[in-house]
C-alpha positions, -999 to 999 in steps of 0.1 A, spaced: -587 -935 -221 -613 -908 -223 -619 -914 -182 -577 -910 -177 -576 -880 -198 -607 -864 -180 -590 -872 -149 -555 -858 -157 -571 -825 -165 -590 -823 -134 -557 -827 -113 -540 -802 -137 -570 -774 -129 -568 -783 -94 -530 -780 -93 -531 -745 -112 -540 -724 -83 -514 -735 -63 -489 -735 -91 -500 -697 -96 -495 -690 -59 -460 -702 -57 -451 -677 -90 -463 -650 -68 -444 -658 -38 -413 -635 -37 -381 -643 -23 -387 -615 3 -417 -635 18 -395 -666 24 -370 -645 38 -386 -616 57 -354 -602 77 -338 -574 59 -310 -553 72 -297 -524 51 -267 -499 49 -268 -466 31 -252 -431 25 -274 -400 19 -269 -368 3 -280 -343 28 -285 -305 19 -290 -279 45 -329 -265 41 -341 -297 34 -365 -319 53 -383 -309 84 -355 -293 98 -314 -287 99 -291 -267 121 -295 -237 97 -332 -239 101 -331 -245 135 -304 -223 146 -329 -196 164 -340 -223 186 -308 -236 195 -292 -200 205 -325 -194 226 -317 -229 243 -283 -218 247 -292 -186 259 -273 -166 235 -283 -133 220 -250 -119 203 -264 -109 166 -246 -136 149 -253 -141 112 -253 -175 93 -227 -169 64 -226 -205 52 -230 -242 61 -228 -277 50 -232 -315 60 -211 -343 56 -235 -368 45 -259 -390 63 -249 -425 73 -282 -449 77 -286 -482 91 -320 -500 91 -342 -533 98 -374 -542 85 -396 -571 84 -418 -582 58 -454 -584 70 -470 -595 37 -465 -591 -2 -468 -551 4 -459 -539 39 -426 -542 58 -422 -523 93 -390 -518 113 -366 -488 123 -334 -470 113 -310 -453 129 -288 -426 114 -257 -401 120 -251 -367 104 -225 -341 111 -227 -303 103 -208 -274 99 -220 -237 101 -198 -206 96 -209 -176 116 -202 -141 114 -207 -117 145 -212 -78 146 -176 -72 143 -168 -91 112 -154 -122 130 -160 -152 117 -162 -184 138 -179 -221 134 -206 -239 151 -206 -277 148 -235 -304 152 -237 -340 152 -272 -353 145 -282 -387 160 -317 -401 143 -340 -431 158 -370 -435 137 -395 -462 133 -401 -475 96 -429 -487 69 -419 -499 37 -445 -503 9 -435 -526 -21 -459 -513 -48 -439 -529 -78 -420 -563 -84 -413 -581 -115 -421 -617 -118 -384 -628 -117 -382 -610 -83 -349 -591 -94 -364 -555 -96 -388 -536 -74 -399 -502 -67 -411 -490 -32 -418 -461 -9 -409 -456 26 -416 -436 56 -397 -430 89 -406 -408 118 -390 -408 151 -365 -383 170 -331 -368 165 -306 -356 189 -285 -323 179 -251 -322 199 -241 -290 193 -212 -269 202 -216 -231 195 -187 -207 199 -174 -207 235 -206 -227 249 -203 -258 262 -215 -287 242 -252 -296 245 -277 -319 232 -312 -309 218 -339 -334 210 -365 -327 182 -390 -348 162 -379 -359 129 -386 -381 100 -380 -388 62 -402 -396 33 -386 -419 3 -409 -410 -25 -395 -435 -47 -370 -465 -40 -353 -487 -68 -337 -520 -56 -321 -547 -78 -311 -580 -63 -327 -608 -41 -310 -620 -13 -280 -592 -16 -292 -563 -35 -281 -527 -41 -310 -499 -39 -314 -459 -44 -339 -437 -30 -352 -400 -38 -369 -382 -7 -374 -357 15 -362 -355 50 -332 -361 75 -320 -394 55 -309 -376 24 -325 -363 -7 -305 -391 -26 -298 -424 -6 -274 -454 -20 -269 -484 -5 -272 -522 2 -296 -547 18 -293 -582 29 -323 -607 35 -326 -635 58 
């Protein structure tokens, strides 16, 4: 009986590392592909550049020097789509695309007010870092960095529509997500995807 008991104990001890490893295998490691869609609140002057911040460069590029003054401006928010692949428990890599639309009210030296419009397309590579996950695998916290290019398709006064390409990026300082296969998330950060983002993700 003693030998049987010792043998059972040894089997349990040998199986313990495997059991522990299984408890640490999260859903995302078994389903490494992730697609996401989100809406971001974008404010002029945030991130690495907006239409107002880049207005002087844009006007020089269009060969315009008519004393225009920016009176006000705003965005309609950013629509983002993304894909990542889980490399390990912490790191995922992938890409993201985004679309933002902006409008700026301009006043010339005669007091006339006109509008400049711009659509911004973004294409960026992504790296996501999961630095906290509950044992139940339902709640997680992460950070994310995106780098790439953006195309500003602008129409200024009577000038023809032209596109200006610039470097761009986004840093999500903290992200919160709830769910496994299908989850909701929110991110706080700086850059062209929005100071605040909210959206959904699906894993497969």
